[in-house]
C-alpha positions in Angstrom: -2.5 -34.3 -7.3 -4.2 -31.8 -5.9 -3.6 -28.3 -7.8 -4.3 -24.9 -5.9 -7.4 -22.8 -7.1 -6.7 -20.1 -9.6 -5.4 -16.5 -8.0 -7.1 -14.7 -9.3 -10.7 -16.1 -10.2 -11.1 -18.9 -7.6 -11.3 -21.3 -10.0 -10.9 -24.9 -9.1 -10.8 -26.1 -12.7 -6.9 -25.7 -13.0 -4.6 -27.9 -15.0 -1.6 -28.3 -15.4 0.9 -27.8 -18.6 4.4 -28.5 -18.1 5.7 -26.2 -15.4 2.2 -23.7 -15.8 -0.7 -24.1 -14.4 -3.3 -23.0 -16.4 -7.0 -21.7 -15.5 -9.7 -22.1 -18.3 -11.9 -19.4 -16.8 -10.3 -16.6 -16.7 -7.2 -17.6 -19.0 -4.5 -16.9 -16.3 -1.4 -18.3 -15.8 0.9 -18.7 -13.6 4.0 -21.0 -12.1 3.6 -22.1 -8.8 7.2 -22.1 -7.8 7.7 -18.6 -8.3 7.0 -15.5 -5.9 3.5 -14.0 -6.9 3.9 -10.6 -7.1 1.0 -8.4 -6.2 0.5 -6.2 -9.0 -2.3 -4.2 -7.2 0.1 -3.2 -4.1 0.5 0.6 -3.9 4.0 1.6 -4.4 3.7 5.4 -2.4 7.2 7.4 -1.9 8.1 10.0 0.8 9.4 13.3 -0.2 12.9 11.7 -0.5 11.8 9.2 -2.7 11.9 6.0 0.2 8.8 3.7 -0.4 6.4 3.6 2.5 4.6 0.8 3.5 1.6 0.4 6.7 3.0 1.2 10.3 6.1 3.1 8.9 6.6 6.1 11.5 6.7 9.0 9.7 7.7 12.8 10.4 5.8 15.7 8.9 8.5 17.7 6.4 7.1 21.4 6.1 4.4 22.8 8.3 0.6 22.2 7.1 -2.9 23.9 7.8 -4.9 21.6 9.0 -8.3 22.2 6.5 -11.1 23.3 8.6 -9.5 24.3 12.0 -6.8 26.8 13.0 -4.5 24.5 13.8 -1.2 24.1 12.0 1.0 20.8 12.4 4.7 21.6 12.6 7.5 19.8 10.9 9.1 17.3 12.7 5.9 15.8 14.2 5.9 12.5 14.3 2.9 10.0 12.6 2.6 6.8 12.1 1.0 5.2 9.2 -2.0 3.0 9.6 -2.8 2.7 5.8 -1.9 3.2 2.5 -4.8 4.3 0.2 -5.7 5.0 -3.4 -6.3 9.2 -4.1 -4.9 12.3 -3.5 -4.3 12.6 0.3 -2.6 8.4 0.3 -1.7 7.8 4.0 -4.1 7.3 6.5 -2.5 8.5 9.8 -2.5 8.5 13.5 -1.0 12.0 14.3 0.8 12.9 17.6 -0.8 15.8 19.3 -3.7 15.5 15.8 -5.2 12.2 16.3 -6.2 10.3 12.8 -5.8 12.5 9.4 -5.3 12.0 5.9 -1.6 12.9 4.4 -0.2 13.5 1.3 3.0 11.5 0.9 5.1 14.2 -0.6 4.8 16.7 2.6 6.1 13.5 5.1 9.8 11.7 5.4 10.3 8.5 6.9 11.9 8.3 10.3 
């Protein structure tokens, strides 16, 4: 019977103790029958408190000035989230009519 590698350190020296699998190298133990929850996943919410994910379509909740130019993004402008990032501007988006841009999640609403 072959056991899966450790999900934390990818060690092959995993052993079974009743229902749990244990890694002796990093000390991680887990139940292989339970669904693994990614603890490192980003939970980013929009202005209304709805959770956002990669690929979601959003609209701007207020007019935003674009830093470094005279352009203003108007309320209701549509954007597509390419990825969620950790930081001050936590959405990497493609904004209609403006191109790729980083936005703060507090200024968007899920469409």
